[in-house]
Structure formats: C-alpha cells, structure tokens
C-alpha positions in Angstrom: 95.0 -154.8 -19.8 96.9 -153.1 -22.6 96.3 -149.3 -22.5 94.5 -149.5 -19.2 97.0 -149.2 -16.3 100.2 -147.3 -15.6 102.0 -150.3 -16.9 100.6 -149.9 -20.5 99.2 -146.4 -20.9 101.1 -144.3 -23.5 99.2 -141.1 -23.1 99.9 -138.3 -20.6 98.0 -138.9 -17.4 96.6 -136.1 -15.3 98.5 -137.5 -12.4 101.1 -140.2 -12.8 100.9 -143.5 -10.8 102.2 -142.9 -7.3 101.9 -139.2 -7.5 101.6 -137.5 -4.1 101.6 -134.0 -2.6 104.1 -132.7 -0.1 104.8 -129.5 1.8 108.5 -130.0 0.9 110.6 -130.6 -2.2 112.9 -133.5 -2.8 116.0 -133.9 -5.0 117.3 -137.2 -6.4 120.9 -137.8 -7.5 123.7 -140.3 -7.8 121.7 -143.3 -9.1 124.1 -146.2 -9.0 123.7 -149.8 -10.2 125.7 -152.6 -8.6 126.5 -153.9 -12.1 126.2 -152.7 -15.7 124.8 -156.1 -16.9 121.8 -157.8 -15.3 122.5 -161.5 -14.8 119.8 -164.2 -14.9 118.8 -165.4 -11.4 120.7 -162.6 -9.6 119.3 -159.8 -7.4 119.9 -156.3 -8.8 121.0 -153.8 -6.2 120.8 -150.1 -6.7 121.3 -147.0 -4.7 120.0 -143.4 -5.0 120.6 -140.3 -2.9 117.5 -138.3 -1.9 117.6 -134.9 -0.3 114.8 -132.9 1.3 115.6 -129.7 -0.4 112.5 -127.9 1.0 111.9 -126.0 4.2 109.8 -128.6 6.0 110.3 -132.1 7.5 108.4 -134.5 5.4 108.0 -138.1 4.1 109.0 -139.0 0.5 108.0 -142.3 -1.2 110.8 -143.2 -3.6 109.7 -145.5 -6.4 111.7 -147.8 -8.6 110.4 -148.9 -12.0 111.7 -151.4 -14.6 111.2 -151.0 -18.3 112.5 -152.9 -21.3 114.5 -151.3 -24.1 112.8 -153.5 -26.5 109.6 -155.2 -25.5 106.9 -157.1 -27.3 103.4 -155.7 -28.0 102.0 -157.3 -24.8 104.9 -156.3 -22.5 104.3 -153.6 -20.0 106.0 -150.2 -20.6 107.0 -150.1 -17.0 106.6 -152.1 -13.8 106.8 -150.9 -10.2 109.4 -153.1 -8.6 110.2 -151.3 -5.3 109.4 -148.4 -3.1 110.5 -146.9 0.2 108.8 -144.4 2.4 111.5 -142.2 4.1 111.1 -139.4 6.6 113.6 -136.6 6.0 114.2 -133.5 8.0 114.5 -130.3 6.0 118.0 -130.3 4.5 118.6 -134.0 5.3 120.2 -136.3 2.7 119.9 -140.1 2.8 121.3 -142.8 0.5 118.6 -145.5 -0.2 119.3 -149.1 -1.3 116.9 -151.2 -3.3 117.2 -154.9 -4.1 115.1 -156.1 -7.1 114.6 -159.9 -7.0 115.1 -161.8 -10.3 111.4 -162.8 -10.6 110.4 -159.2 -11.2 112.2 -159.3 -14.5 110.0 -162.1 -15.8 107.0 -161.4 -18.1 104.0 -163.7 -18.5 101.9 -163.3 -21.6 98.1 -163.5 -21.5 98.2 -167.0 -22.9 100.4 -168.1 -20.0 103.6 -168.2 -22.1 
C-alpha cells in the first residue's frame, strides 16, 4: 500500500483526501489537547473551534488525523482517526470535541508484527 493511498502518498494530490466543496467558508482555531503527553491505553481528547465565516448556512466535515514525528518506512504518513459533520449557520461558532481511542495509535506491519 505504500505510496498508494492518502496514508502513504508523498506527492501533491489534485484534491486531498476528504476534500469537499461548500458555498460557505470555515475558519478553525483554538486547537486544544487534553494533555501534552499521550499515555499508553488512554483516550486522547481534543477540542477545536470552528466558525462558519461565510455568508451561507452550511455543513462542514471536520477531520482529525494522526501522524508520527518519526515513523518507520512502512508506517503511514497520516491516519484519519475522527470526523464530525456539523451544520453551522452563517456566522455561527461551535466548539467540537473528539475522543481518539488508544487502538488508533497502534501500527501493524505487513508481516503482522
């Protein structure tokens, strides 16, 4: 799978994974992690504020990805670990919470190791 999906591809895609069109614009700010250090076996909680900064009511799909600072050759560059579809009126702001379960931090190699 190396080099073939959004998880491994190093080039510049025409459209990134999860790309969607909207009649409105959205602004993200105030990303906050519950803790600075991830602990084995614990859920990671995070929050982000999203604002519909456009002129139209619309839905936005917020996506959360994990990536390792230092990964092996077979490790994915990124992994989708959460998403949330939210309807926001024009000008509306909402604080979203995500909970990432510990099993999403695991990596299994092609040989099963």
